[in-house]
C-alpha positions in Angstrom: -26.4 -52.9 144.0 -23.5 -50.6 144.9 -23.9 -48.9 141.6 -27.6 -48.1 142.2 -26.7 -46.8 145.7 -24.1 -44.5 144.3 -26.7 -43.2 141.7 -29.2 -42.7 144.4 -26.7 -40.7 146.4 -25.8 -38.6 143.4 -29.5 -38.0 142.6 -30.1 -37.0 146.1 -27.2 -34.6 145.9 -28.5 -33.0 142.7 -31.9 -32.5 144.3 -30.4 -30.9 147.4 -28.1 -28.6 145.3 -31.0 -27.7 143.2 -33.1 -26.8 146.3 -30.3 -24.8 147.7 -29.9 -22.8 144.4 -33.6 -22.3 144.3 -33.7 -21.0 147.8 -30.7 -18.7 147.2 -32.6 -17.2 144.1 -35.8 -16.8 145.9 -37.6 -13.6 144.9 -38.4 -11.4 148.0 -39.9 -8.0 148.7 -39.3 -5.7 151.6 -41.9 -3.0 152.5 -40.5 0.4 153.2 -42.3 3.4 155.0 -42.3 6.9 153.5 -43.4 10.1 155.0 -42.3 13.2 152.8 -45.2 13.3 150.3 -45.3 12.8 146.5 -43.5 16.0 145.4 -40.4 15.3 147.4 -37.3 14.3 145.4 -36.8 11.2 147.6 -39.6 9.5 145.6 -37.4 9.3 142.5 -34.1 9.1 144.5 -35.4 6.0 146.4 -36.5 4.5 143.1 -32.9 4.9 141.8 -31.5 3.2 145.0 -34.0 0.4 144.7 -32.8 -0.2 141.1 -29.3 -0.8 142.4 -30.6 -3.4 144.9 -32.6 -5.1 142.1 -29.5 -5.2 139.9 -27.3 -6.5 142.6 -29.8 -9.3 143.4 -30.4 -10.2 139.8 -34.0 -9.2 140.2 -34.6 -11.4 143.2 -35.0 -8.6 145.8 -37.0 -5.4 145.5 -38.4 -2.8 147.8 -42.0 -1.8 147.9 -42.4 1.9 149.2 -45.6 3.2 150.8 -47.6 5.8 149.0 -48.8 7.5 152.1 -47.3 7.9 155.6 -48.2 5.5 158.4 -46.9 7.7 161.0 -45.7 11.3 161.5 -42.0 12.0 160.7 -40.9 11.5 164.2 -42.7 8.2 164.5 -40.9 6.6 161.5 -38.2 4.9 163.4 -40.7 3.1 165.6 -42.4 1.6 162.4 -39.2 -0.4 161.8 -38.4 -1.1 165.3 -41.9 -2.5 166.1 -42.0 -4.5 162.8 -44.8 -2.6 161.2 -42.6 -2.0 158.2 -39.3 -3.8 157.1 -37.4 -0.5 156.3 -37.7 3.2 156.7 -36.1 6.5 155.7 -35.7 8.4 159.0 -34.5 11.8 160.3 -32.4 11.0 163.4 -32.9 14.6 164.8 -36.6 13.7 165.1 -35.7 10.9 167.5 -34.0 13.1 170.2 -31.2 11.5 172.3 -31.0 8.4 170.2 -28.4 9.0 167.5 -26.4 11.9 169.0 -22.9 10.6 167.6 -24.3 10.3 164.0 -25.5 13.9 164.3 -21.9 15.1 164.2 -22.8 15.7 160.6 -25.1 18.5 161.6 -22.5 20.8 163.1 -22.6 24.2 161.4 -20.3 25.2 158.7 -19.1 21.6 158.2 -20.4 20.3 155.0 -19.7 21.8 151.5 -22.2 19.6 149.7 -24.0 16.2 150.1 -21.9 14.5 147.4 -18.8 14.9 149.6 -20.2 14.6 153.0 -22.7 11.7 152.7 -20.2 9.0 152.0 -17.6 10.6 154.3 -20.1 10.5 157.2 -20.7 6.8 156.5 -17.1 5.9 156.4 -16.4 7.9 159.6 -19.3 6.3 161.4 -18.3 2.8 160.3 -14.6 3.3 161.0 -15.3 4.2 164.6 -18.0 1.5 165.0 -20.5 4.0 166.4 -23.5 2.1 164.8 -22.8 -0.6 167.3 -23.5 1.9 170.2 -26.5 3.7 168.6 -28.4 1.1 166.6 -29.2 -1.6 169.1 -32.8 -2.5 168.1 -32.6 -2.1 164.3 -29.9 -2.7 161.6 -28.4 0.4 160.0 -28.1 0.1 156.1 -26.8 3.6 155.2 -26.5 7.1 156.2 -26.5 10.4 154.2 -27.0 14.1 154.5 -28.7 16.9 152.6 -26.8 19.9 151.3 -26.0 23.2 153.2 -29.0 24.5 155.1 -29.8 28.3 154.5 -32.4 30.8 155.3 -35.4 31.3 152.9 -37.6 34.3 153.8 -40.3 36.6 152.5 -37.9 39.5 152.1 -34.0 39.7 152.2 -32.3 39.1 155.5 -28.5 38.9 155.3 -27.2 40.1 158.8 -27.8 39.3 162.4 -29.7 42.6 162.7 -32.1 41.7 159.9 -32.8 38.1 161.0 -33.2 39.0 164.7 -36.8 38.3 165.8 -38.1 37.0 162.5 -40.5 34.1 162.9 -38.6 31.1 161.3 -39.7 27.5 160.8 -36.9 25.1 162.0 -36.6 21.4 162.9 -34.1 19.2 164.5 -30.6 20.8 164.7 -31.9 24.0 163.2 -34.0 24.9 166.4 -31.2 25.7 168.8 -29.2 27.3 165.9 -31.9 29.6 164.9 -32.5 30.6 168.5 -28.8 31.3 169.1 -28.8 33.8 166.1 -31.8 35.7 167.7 -34.6 34.3 165.5 -38.0 33.6 166.8 -38.1 29.8 166.1 -41.3 27.9 165.5 -40.4 24.1 165.8 -42.1 21.9 163.3 -41.5 19.0 160.9 -40.6 19.6 157.3 -44.1 18.6 156.2 -45.8 21.4 158.2 -43.8 24.2 156.7 -46.0 24.9 153.6 -49.1 25.5 155.7 -47.1 27.6 158.2 -45.8 29.8 155.5 -49.3 30.0 153.8 -51.0 31.1 157.0 -48.3 33.6 158.0 -47.4 31.6 161.0 -43.7 32.1 160.0 -41.8 34.6 157.9 -39.4 32.0 156.6 -37.8 28.6 156.9 -34.4 27.0 157.6 -33.9 24.4 154.9 -31.5 23.2 152.2 -32.4 24.2 148.7 -34.1 21.0 147.7 -36.8 21.3 150.3 -38.0 24.5 148.6 -39.2 22.4 145.7 -39.9 19.2 147.6 -42.4 20.9 150.0 -43.6 23.5 147.5 -42.1 26.6 149.3 -40.5 28.3 146.4 -43.8 29.8 145.5 -44.2 31.3 149.0 -40.8 32.8 149.5 -38.8 35.7 147.7 -35.4 35.7 149.3 -32.7 33.2 150.0 -29.5 33.4 152.0 -26.9 30.8 151.3 -24.4 30.0 154.1 -21.0 28.4 153.2 -20.8 24.9 154.8 -24.4 25.2 155.9 -25.7 27.0 159.0 -26.8 23.4 159.7 -27.4 20.1 157.8 -29.5 17.2 158.6 -28.4 13.5 158.8 -30.6 10.8 157.5 -30.6 6.9 157.9 -32.1 4.0 156.2 -32.5 1.0 158.5 -34.1 -2.4 158.6 -35.8 -4.5 161.2 -33.4 -7.2 162.2 -35.9 -10.0 161.8 -36.8 -8.7 158.2 -33.2 -8.9 157.4 -32.8 -12.3 158.8 -35.6 -13.6 156.6 -33.6 -12.7 153.5 -31.8 -15.3 151.6 -28.0 -15.0 151.9 -27.7 -13.8 148.3 -30.4 -11.2 148.8 -28.7 -10.0 152.1 -25.6 -9.6 150.2 -27.3 -7.6 147.4 -29.0 -5.3 149.9 -25.7 -4.7 151.7 -23.9 -4.1 148.4 -26.4 -1.3 147.5 -26.2 0.2 151.0 -23.2 1.4 153.1 -20.9 3.8 151.2 -22.5 3.1 147.8 -26.0 4.1 149.1 -24.5 7.1 150.8 -22.9 8.2 147.5 -26.0 7.6 145.6 -28.3 9.7 148.0 -25.7 12.4 148.3 -25.4 13.0 144.5 -29.2 12.9 144.1 -29.6 15.5 146.9 -27.2 17.9 145.4 -29.0 17.6 142.0 -32.2 18.4 143.8 -30.5 21.4 145.4 -29.3 22.6 142.1 -32.8 22.2 140.5 -34.5 24.2 143.3 -31.9 27.0 143.2 -32.3 27.3 139.4 -36.1 27.6 139.8 -35.8 30.3 142.4 -33.4 32.2 140.1 -35.8 31.9 137.2 -38.5 33.5 139.3 -36.3 36.4 140.0 -35.8 35.7 143.7 -33.1 37.4 145.6 -30.2 34.9 146.2 -27.3 36.1 148.3 -24.4 34.4 150.1 -23.5 35.2 153.7 -20.6 37.7 153.7 -17.3 36.6 155.1 -17.3 39.3 157.7 -20.9 38.3 158.7 -19.9 34.6 158.9 -17.1 35.6 161.3 -19.8 37.1 163.6 -22.0 33.9 163.4 -19.2 31.3 164.1 -18.7 32.1 167.8 -22.5 32.3 168.3 -22.9 28.7 167.0 -19.7 27.2 168.5 -21.9 25.8 171.3 -23.2 23.1 168.9 -19.8 21.6 168.4 -18.9 22.1 172.1 -22.0 20.2 173.2 -21.5 17.3 170.8 -17.9 16.9 172.0 -19.2 16.8 175.6 -21.8 14.1 174.8 -19.1 12.0 173.0 -16.7 12.4 176.1 -19.6 11.4 178.4 -19.9 8.0 176.5 -16.1 7.3 177.0 -15.2 8.5 173.6 -12.6 11.2 172.5 -15.1 13.8 171.1 -12.4 16.2 169.7 -10.4 13.4 168.1 -13.6 12.0 166.5 -14.7 15.4 165.1 -11.2 16.2 163.9 -11.2 12.9 162.1 -14.6 13.6 160.5 -13.3 17.1 159.3 -10.2 15.3 157.9 -12.4 12.7 156.0 -14.5 15.4 154.6 -11.6 17.4 153.4 -10.0 14.3 151.9 -13.3 13.6 150.0 -13.5 17.2 148.8 -9.9 17.2 147.2 
């Protein structure tokens, strides 16, 4: 009798263990919103990131990305917050006032390239636990940046006198920066830039190199001004609805987080720089004018754009943080990653 009881207990234990193993190995799919169009490099870049998630999960977790946008770029965050989609790639600058500490990465002349700055920004943001203050209704998975933003125009413009008054497309952090330099800024999202250039609504755009290919703008411009460290950069996030995250098995949660964080930032940063290089090469092959902002001209620009940094420090201080210390630390982490 005792032997039969012991065998029953052992059998039950095997069943329970098998059930737990099956649950932990459950195949799951998350749905991710997308907005930038089929020609954007993020199509392939996200595919590369998803493969790291599938590898980490042993094939048990994958991400299904939408083929067409469910909302305009500035409405992407709400898709995840409201549970319409599980995940999204979002531009914090399109959600004004929500992620201002993260947008320290957008300060002019700060970022040499995305490979260096994307993981540095993640480590800095995590080190100071800033996500706890800014991501209260979704869960942040990773952050990253594009490469240095420059000026892409119909004809060369390399000095303050030449850019003054030109009609320029800008978005997010680029809007106040363009205005401070004397440009006639037309604020619009990235996806609207091609039509604006085609119709002559603007004479040029503020973008990193990759956008010239991603939004089919190389064919519409002839001159490009590179700015060391970027006259601006944009920060990006990938976030997930908390309920969607909670529905994942423990092993799938672990796999998603392994592929996110600093690892995700590094992957996206490298792919963004590769897209920059490709777009620059394409413009060069077409015989476009490509110039770098002269050091003496850069010295004229710096004081005109100092207000961006000053305003960020002021906002950080108003939240009970030490803005100058935080920014000094971000610069130190970028410098350490560059060496």
